[in-house]
VEXTI-215891 format. One line per 10 residues: their letters; for each residue x, y, z of N, C-alpha, C, O. Coordinates in steps of 0.1 Angstrom, whole numbers, plus 2048, in hexadecimal, padded with zeros to 3 digits. Each point is the difference from the previous one (the first is absolute). Example, Ala and Ser with C-alpha at 12.3 -4.5 7.8 and 13.67 -1.06 7.14 Angstrom:
residues 2
as) 884/7C7/84E/7F7/80C/800/809/80C/800/80A/800/807; 7F2/80B/7F2/809/80B/800/7F8/80B/808/805/80B/801
***
This chain:
residues 210
xxxxxxxxxx) 43A/A90/64A/80C/7F6/804/80C/806/7FC/808/804/809; 7FB/7FD/7EC/80C/7FE/800/80C/803/7FA/7FC/806/7F6; 813/7FA/809/806/808/7F5/806/7F4/7F6/803/7F5/804; 7FB/811/7EC/801/7F7/7F2/80A/7F8/800/807/7FE/80A; 7FA/800/7F2/80F/7F2/7FB/809/806/7F8/800/806/7F5; 80A/7F7/814/810/808/7FF/800/800/7F1/7FA/7F6/7FC; 80E/815/7F7/805/7FC/7F6/80C/7F9/802/804/7F8/7F7; 803/80A/814/810/7F2/803/7FB/7F7/801/7F8/800/80A; 809/7F4/7EF/801/7F1/806/805/7FD/809/80C/804/802; 7ED/7F4/808/80B/7F9/80F/7FF/7F1/800/7FC/7FA/7F6
xxxxxxxxxx) 807/800/814/801/7F1/7FA/7EF/7FF/804/7FA/7F5/801; 802/812/801/7EE/7FD/80A/7F6/7FF/7F4/7F5/7FB/802; 80E/80A/7F1/7FA/807/7F3/803/7ED/7FD/7F8/7F9/805; 812/800/7F6/800/7F4/7FA/7F7/7F6/80B/7FE/7F5/7FB; 7FE/80D/80F/7F0/7F6/804/7F2/803/7F6/7FD/80A/7FA; 7FE/7EA/809/7F2/803/7F5/7F7/80D/811/802/804/80B; 7F5/7FD/7EB/7FA/808/809/7F5/7FF/803/7F8/808/803; 807/7EA/7FE/7F5/7F6/804/80B/7F9/80E/7FA/803/80B; 811/7F8/7F7/807/800/808/802/80B/80F/803/7FB/80B; 7FC/80E/7F3/807/80E/807/7F0/805/809/7FF/801/80C
xxxxxxxxxx) 7F6/800/7E9/7F3/7FF/80A/7FB/7F2/807/7F9/7FF/80A; 80A/7F9/7F0/800/7F1/80A/805/807/80B/7FB/808/807; 814/7F2/7F8/809/807/80D/7F7/809/80B/7FB/7FC/80B; 804/813/7EC/7F8/80C/807/7F5/7FC/807/7FD/804/80B; 7FA/7F2/7EE/7F3/7FD/807/804/7FC/80B/800/808/809; 805/7E7/7F9/803/7FE/803/806/806/813/7FB/7FD/80B; 812/80C/7F2/806/806/809/7F6/810/808/804/807/809; 7F1/7FA/7EF/7F8/807/808/7F5/7FA/806/7F9/808/806; 803/7EA/7FC/7FA/7FA/804/807/7FE/80F/7FB/803/80A; 810/7F7/7F4/80E/7FC/807/7FD/810/80E/7FF/800/80D
xxxxxxxxxx) 801/808/7ED/803/80E/806/7F2/802/80D/800/803/80C; 7F4/7FA/7EB/7F0/7FD/806/801/7F8/80C/7F8/801/809; 813/7F5/7F8/7F9/7F2/804/809/801/80C/7FB/7FA/80A; 814/80C/7F7/809/7FE/809/7FE/80D/802/803/808/7F7; 7F7/7FD/818/7FB/807/807/80E/80B/808/7FC/80B/805; 810/7F1/7FC/807/7FF/807/806/80B/7FA/800/801/7F4; 809/80C/818/80A/7FF/7F9/80E/801/7F7/803/809/7F9; 803/7EC/80A/80A/7FC/7FC/7FC/7FD/7F2/805/805/7F6; 7F0/7F0/809/7F7/803/7F1/806/809/7F7/809/7FE/7F7; 7F0/810/80E/7FB/805/7FB/811/807/7FE/802/7FD/7F4
xxxxxxxxxx) 806/808/80F/80E/800/803/805/7FD/7F5/805/807/7F8; 7FA/7EA/808/806/7F4/7F1/7F9/808/7F5/807/809/7FA; 7F1/7F5/803/7F7/808/7F6/805/808/7FB/806/7FE/7F5; 7FA/80C/810/805/812/804/810/7FD/7F7/804/804/7F5; 803/7F1/817/810/803/7F4/804/7F8/7F7/80A/7FE/7FA; 7EA/7FE/806/800/7F3/7F2/800/80E/7F1/808/802/7F7; 7EB/805/80D/7FD/80C/7F8/80D/806/7FA/805/800/7F5; 7FE/805/816/808/80B/7FF/80F/7F9/7FB/808/808/7FA; 800/7E5/809/806/800/7F5/7FC/7FE/7F1/805/803/7F5; 7F3/7F7/80D/7F8/7FE/7ED/803/810/7FB/806/802/7F5
xxxxxxxxxx) 7F7/808/811/800/80C/7FA/80E/806/7FF/804/808/7F7; 803/7F2/813/815/80A/7FF/800/7F3/7F8/806/804/7F6; 7F6/7EF/807/80B/7F9/7F5/7FB/805/7ED/805/7FC/7F6; 7F3/80B/80A/7FA/806/7F3/809/80E/7FA/801/803/7F4; 806/806/81A/807/806/7FD/801/80B/80B/801/7FB/80B; 800/812/7F4/7FF/810/806/7F3/808/7F8/7F7/804/808; 807/7FD/7EC/7F9/801/7FC/7F7/7FA/802/7FA/808/807; 7FD/7EA/7F8/7F6/7F9/804/7FE/80A/80F/7F8/80A/800; 80E/7F2/80B/801/803/809/7FC/80F/806/7F8/801/80A; 80C/807/7F2/7F6/80B/7F9/7F9/805/7FC/7FC/80B/804
xxxxxxxxxx) 800/7EF/7F3/7EB/803/7F7/7FA/7F9/810/7F9/806/808; 80E/7E5/7FB/7F6/7FD/80B/7FE/807/80A/7F4/802/803; 817/806/806/7F9/80A/80C/7FE/80C/7F7/809/806/805; 7F3/802/7F2/7F8/80D/7F9/7F0/7F2/803/7F9/803/809; 805/7F2/7F0/7F2/7F9/801/7FE/801/80F/7F6/807/802; 80F/7F4/807/7FB/7FE/810/7FD/80C/804/7F8/801/809; 80E/80B/7F3/7FB/80F/808/7F3/804/802/7FE/806/80A; 7FA/7F8/7EF/7F2/802/802/7FC/7F7/80C/7FD/803/80C; 803/7ED/7ED/802/7F6/80A/802/805/80E/7F7/804/808; 817/7FB/7FA/806/806/810/7EF/809/809/7FB/7FB/809
xxxxxxxxxx) 800/813/7EF/7FD/805/809/7F4/7FC/804/7FB/805/80A; 7FE/7EF/7F0/7F8/7FB/801/7FD/7F6/80D/7F7/7FE/809; 819/7FE/7F2/7FE/7F5/808/80B/80A/812/806/7FD/80A; 7F8/807/7F2/80A/80C/80B/7F2/805/809/801/802/80C; 7F3/801/7EE/7F5/803/80A/7FE/7FC/805/800/804/80C; 7F9/7E8/7EF/7FA/7FB/805/80C/7F7/80C/7FB/7FB/80A; 813/803/7F3/809/7FF/80C/7FB/807/80E/7FD/7FA/80B; 802/813/7F1/801/804/80B/7F4/802/808/7FF/802/80C; 7F6/7FC/7E9/7F1/801/80A/7FF/7EE/80D/7F9/7FF/80A; 80F/7F8/7F2/80A/7F1/803/7FF/806/80E/7F9/7FD/80A
xxxxxxxxxx) 813/80C/7F2/807/802/80D/7FE/80A/809/809/805/807; 7E8/801/7F7/7FB/80A/805/7F2/7F4/80A/7FC/802/80C; 801/7F4/7EC/7FA/7F7/80C/806/7F7/803/7FA/7F7/805; 814/808/7F9/80C/7FE/80B/803/7EF/7FC/805/7F7/807; 7F4/80A/7EB/800/7F4/7FA/814/7FC/7F5/805/7FB/7F6; 7FD/80C/814/80E/7F9/7F7/807/7F4/7F6/807/801/7F7; 7F3/7F4/80F/806/7F7/7F9/7F8/803/7F5/806/804/7F7; 7EB/7FA/808/7F8/802/7F4/806/809/7F7/804/7FC/7F5; 7FE/812/811/800/80A/7FA/813/7FA/7F4/800/7FF/7F4; 809/7FF/814/80C/7F6/7F8/7FF/7F9/7F6/805/804/7F5
xxxxxxxxxx) 7F3/7F1/80D/7FC/7FD/7FA/7FC/800/7F1/806/7FD/7F6; 7EB/807/80D/7FB/808/7F7/80A/808/7F4/806/7FB/7F6; 7FB/811/80E/80F/80B/7FA/80E/7F3/7F6/805/800/7F5; 7FC/7FA/814/80E/7FA/7F9/7F8/7F4/7F8/808/7F9/7F9; 7EB/801/805/7FC/7F7/7F8/7FF/807/7F1/803/7FF/7F4; 7F4/80E/816/800/809/7EA/80A/801/7FC/805/7F9/7F7; 802/812/810/80F/805/7F7/805/7F4/7FA/804/802/7F4; 7FD/7EC/810/7FE/7F6/7FB/7FD/7FD/7F5/808/7F8/7FB; 7EF/80B/7FF/7F9/7FA/7F7/7FC/807/7F9/7FB/7FC/7F6; 807/810/80D/801/808/7F3/812/7FD/7FB/805/7FF/7F5
xxxxxxxxxx) 802/801/818/810/801/7F2/7FE/7F5/7FD/809/7FD/7F7; 7EF/7F8/80C/802/7F1/7F9/7FC/806/7F3/807/802/7F6; 7E9/802/80C/7F8/801/7F4/80C/809/7F8/807/7F8/7FA; 7FD/813/805/809/80B/7F8/80C/7FA/7FF/809/808/7FD; 7FD/7EC/804/809/7F9/7FA/7FB/7F6/7F6/806/7FE/7F5; 7EC/7FA/80E/7FA/7F9/7F1/7FF/80A/7F9/804/7FF/7F4; 7F5/810/811/7FE/808/7F5/80D/805/7F1/801/7FF/7F4; 807/805/81B/811/808/7F9/801/7F3/7F7/80A/803/7F9; 7F2/7EF/804/80E/7F6/7FB/7F1/7FF/7F2/804/801/7F5; 7ED/7FD/80C/7FF/7FD/7F3/7F6/809/7FE/7F7/804/807
xxxxxxxxxx) 80E/7FE/7E9/7FC/808/7F6/7EC/7FE/802/7F9/7F6/803; 803/816/7FA/7F2/804/801/7FA/7F6/7F1/7F4/7FD/803; 80E/7FF/7F5/801/7F4/7F4/7FA/7F0/807/7F7/7F8/7FF; 814/80B/80A/800/7F0/806/7F5/7FF/809/7F8/7F7/801; 80A/813/806/7F2/802/811/7F5/7FC/7F7/7FB/7F4/802; 800/815/7F1/7EF/7FE/7F3/801/7F1/802/7F9/7FA/808; 811/7FF/7EC/803/7F6/7FD/7F9/7F2/80B/7F9/7F6/7FF; 80F/810/80B/7FB/7F6/80B/7F6/804/80B/801/7FB/80B; 7FA/80A/7F3/7EC/808/806/7F9/7F9/7F8/7F6/7FA/804; 80F/805/7EC/7F7/7FB/7F6/7FD/7ED/7FE/7F7/7FA/7FC
xxxxxxxxxx) 811/804/808/805/7F1/809/7F9/801/803/7F5/801/7FC; 810/7FF/80E/7F7/7FD/810/7EE/804/7FE/7FA/7FC/809; 802/809/7F1/7F4/804/7FA/7FA/7FB/7FA/7F4/803/7FF; 813/7F2/7F8/7F6/7F5/7F5/7F5/7F8/801/7FA/7FB/7F7; 803/806/81D/7F3/7F8/801/7F6/807/7FF/7F6/7F9/803; 806/819/7FA/7FD/805/803/7F8/7FE/7F1/7F3/7FE/801; 813/801/7F1/7F9/7FC/7F6/7F6/7F5/7FF/7FA/7FD/7F6; 806/7FE/813/7F3/7F8/801/7F1/807/805/7F5/7FB/801; 80D/80C/801/7F9/80F/805/7F8/80A/7F2/7F6/807/7FF; 816/7F5/7F9/7FE/80A/7F3/803/80A/802/7F9/80A/7FD
xxxxxxxxxx) 813/7F9/809/805/80C/809/814/7FE/7FB/806/7F6/800; 7FD/816/7FC/80B/7FE/7F2/80E/7FC/80C/7FD/805/80A; 80B/7F6/7F6/80F/804/809/802/80B/800/801/807/80A; 800/7FD/7ED/80A/811/7FB/7F8/80A/80A/807/809/804; 7EB/7F7/801/7FC/809/80A/806/804/80F/801/80B/803; 803/7E9/805/808/801/809/80F/801/7FF/806/806/809; 800/7F5/7ED/811/805/7FA/7FC/80E/800/802/806/80A; 7F8/801/7EB/7FE/80D/7FB/7FE/809/810/806/80B/800; 7F6/7F5/807/7FD/808/80E/80B/801/806/806/80B/802; 7FF/7E4/802/80D/7FF/808/80A/80D/7F8/805/809/807
xxxxxxxxxx) 7FD/7F6/7EA/809/803/800/800/812/801/809/807/803; 7E8/7FB/7F9/7FE/810/800/800/806/80E/7FF/80C/802; 803/7EA/80A/7FD/800/80D/811/806/805/802/809/808; 808/7EE/7F0/80A/7FD/805/808/80E/7F4/80C/803/800; 7EB/800/7FA/80D/80A/7F7/7F9/811/801/806/80A/800; 7EA/7F6/801/7FF/80C/807/805/80A/812/802/80B/804; 7FF/7E6/802/804/801/80D/80D/80D/7FF/7FE/80C/803; 80B/7F0/7F9/80E/808/7FE/7FC/811/7FE/804/80A/805; 7F3/7F1/7F3/800/80C/7F5/7F7/80B/801/7FF/80B/7FA; 7FB/7EC/813/7F1/80B/80B/80C/807/801/803/80A/7FA
xxxxxxxxxx) 804/7EF/811/80E/809/80B/807/808/7FB/803/80B/804; 800/7EC/7EE/80B/80D/7F9/7FB/80C/800/803/80A/807; 7F0/7F8/7ED/7F5/80A/802/800/808/80B/808/80A/802; 7F0/7F2/807/802/808/810/80B/809/800/802/80C/801; 806/7E8/7FE/80E/808/808/808/80F/7F7/808/808/803; 7F0/7F6/7EF/807/80B/7F6/7F5/807/805/804/80B/803; 7EA/7F3/800/7F7/80B/7FF/809/808/80E/806/80B/7FF; 7F8/7EE/80E/803/806/80B/811/80F/7FD/800/80D/803; 80B/7EA/7F8/808/80A/7F7/7FB/809/7F8/806/80A/801; 7F0/7F5/7F8/7FA/80D/7FA/7FA/808/809/802/80C/7FD
xxxxxxxxxx) 7F9/7F3/80C/7F6/805/80B/80F/80A/807/803/80C/800; 805/7E7/807/80E/809/806/805/807/7FE/807/804/809; 7F8/801/7EB/809/807/7F0/7F7/80E/805/806/80B/802; 7EA/7F5/7FE/7FB/810/7FF/7FC/802/80B/7FC/80B/801; 802/7EA/80B/7FC/807/80F/805/7F9/80E/7FE/7F5/804; 807/812/801/804/7FE/80C/7F8/7F5/809/805/7F7/807; 7EF/80A/7F9/7F7/7F4/80B/7FC/7F5/7F8/7FA/7FF/7F5; 80B/7F8/813/7F9/7F0/7FD/7F8/802/7F4/7FC/80B/7FD; 801/7ED/7FE/7F7/7FE/7F6/7F0/7F4/804/7F5/800/7FA; 811/7F9/812/7F3/7FA/808/7F9/7F6/7F4/806/7F9/7F8
xxxxxxxxxx) 7EA/808/807/7F7/7FC/7F8/7FB/809/7F5/7F7/7FF/7F8; 812/80C/80A/7FB/808/7F4/808/7F6/7ED/7FB/802/7F4; 810/7F5/80F/803/7F9/7F5/7F8/7F3/7FC/804/7FB/7F5; 7F0/7FE/813/7F9/7F4/7FF/7F8/808/7F5/808/7FF/7F7; 7F0/807/805/7F9/802/7F5/80A/7FE/7F5/801/7F6/7F9; 80A/817/803/806/7F8/7F3/804/7F5/7FE/800/7FD/7F4; 806/7FA/814/809/7F8/805/7F2/7F8/7F9/804/7FC/7F5; 7EB/7FF/80B/7F9/7FC/801/7F9/802/7ED/7FF/7F8/7F7; 800/815/809/803/7FF/7F0/80A/7FE/7F7/7FF/7FD/7F4; 80B/804/813/80B/7F8/7F2/804/7F2/800/807/7F9/7FA
xxxxxxxxxx) 7EE/806/812/7FF/7EF/802/7F2/7FA/7F4/7FD/7F6/7FB; 7FE/814/805/7F2/7FA/7F4/806/809/7F4/7FF/7F9/7F6; 806/810/808/808/7FB/7F0/804/7F7/801/7FF/7FA/7F5; 808/800/814/80D/7F5/7FC/7F3/7F9/7FC/800/7FD/7F5; 7F4/7FF/812/7FB/7F4/7FF/7F9/7FD/7F4/7FD/7F4/7FC; 800/81A/7FE/7F3/802/7F3/812/7FE/7F0/7FF/7F7/7F7; 808/80F/80A/806/7FE/7F7/807/7EE/801/806/7FB/7F7; 7F8/7FD/819/805/7F4/7FB/7F5/7F9/7FB/802/7F7/7F8; 7F2/80C/80C/7F4/7FC/7FB/800/7FC/7F2/7FF/7F5/7FA; 806/81C/801/805/802/7F1/805/7F4/7F8/7FA/7F7/7F9
xxxxxxxxxx) 816/80C/80D/80B/7F3/7F8/7F7/7F2/804/7FE/7F8/7F7; 7FD/807/813/7F9/7ED/800/7F4/7FF/7F6/7FE/7F5/7FC; 7FA/813/800/7F6/806/7F7/806/7FF/7F0/7FB/7FC/7F6; 816/80B/80D/801/7FF/7EF/80B/7F1/7FC/804/7FD/7F5; 7FE/7FB/819/805/7F2/7FD/7F9/7F4/802/803/7F5/802; 7F0/814/7FB/7F6/7F4/800/7FC/7FA/80E/7F9/7F6/800; 80A/80F/809/7FA/802/811/7FE/7F5/800/801/7FA/7F5; 7FB/7FE/81A/800/7F3/806/7F5/7FA/7FC/7F5/801/804; 814/7F1/7EE/7EE/7FE/7F7/7FD/7F8/809/808/7FC/807; 7EB/802/7FB/7FD/7F0/80B/804/7F2/7F9/806/7FE/7F5
xxxxxxxxxx) 7F7/7FC/811/805/7F1/7FD/7F1/7FB/7F8/7F5/802/804; 810/7F4/7EC/7F6/802/7FB/7F4/7F5/809/803/7FB/80B; 7F2/803/7EF/7F8/7F6/809/7FC/7F1/7F9/803/7FF/7F4; 7F8/7F8/811/803/7F6/7F4/7F6/800/7F5/800/7F8/7F6; 7F8/810/80B/7F3/800/7F4/80A/80C/7F8/7FD/802/7F4; 80E/806/812/80C/805/7F4/807/7F7/7FB/803/802/7F5; 802/7EE/813/80A/7F9/7F9/7FB/7FC/7FB/806/803/7F6; 7EC/7F4/803/800/7FA/7F9/7F0/809/7F5/7F5/7FC/7FB; 812/811/805/7FA/808/7F0/7F3/803/800/7FB/806/7F6; 7FA/7F5/81B/7F2/802/7FD/7FB/80B/806/7F4/804/7FF
***
């Protein structure tokens, strides 16, 4: 998904994570409900304005995070235009860019521990089913942390390939990238086990000591 939080604090860092994610959810639903081009442009302008309010550095990071999405959006928009669905293609493309921009704004201004704590609070109802709320919180934290790491590692492998060969790597980097991720998963599992892992919730029998 998305960029990690900025090291430099801004005005948006002072807002609670629950408020930012709540407003983000409302805006996402609004963009989906209002299918007009004007509505999508308003959402895009809002995302751009919020990002620019964080400064030039944050804007550059947000644009870098948008690059992979722009390629996908371009392909789908071109397909809509090929089908002579000009309005639908424009609405879809602007909507996706606006949504990703808004989501980037939230993650740029919300440190990862705050996101994990929010997910854990929201997941409290699953305790009634004997599941730990830390499980989804940990899963979300790992996804948000490893997506930028995956992107950076692929870029490093691509640079190393280009330094040794004039040909494009194409799919040749998939295997080494997958093996490196599996190795990281093993190290992460060992680290979790060393710290006690994700302990299951105590049952009523355990609580009463029987």
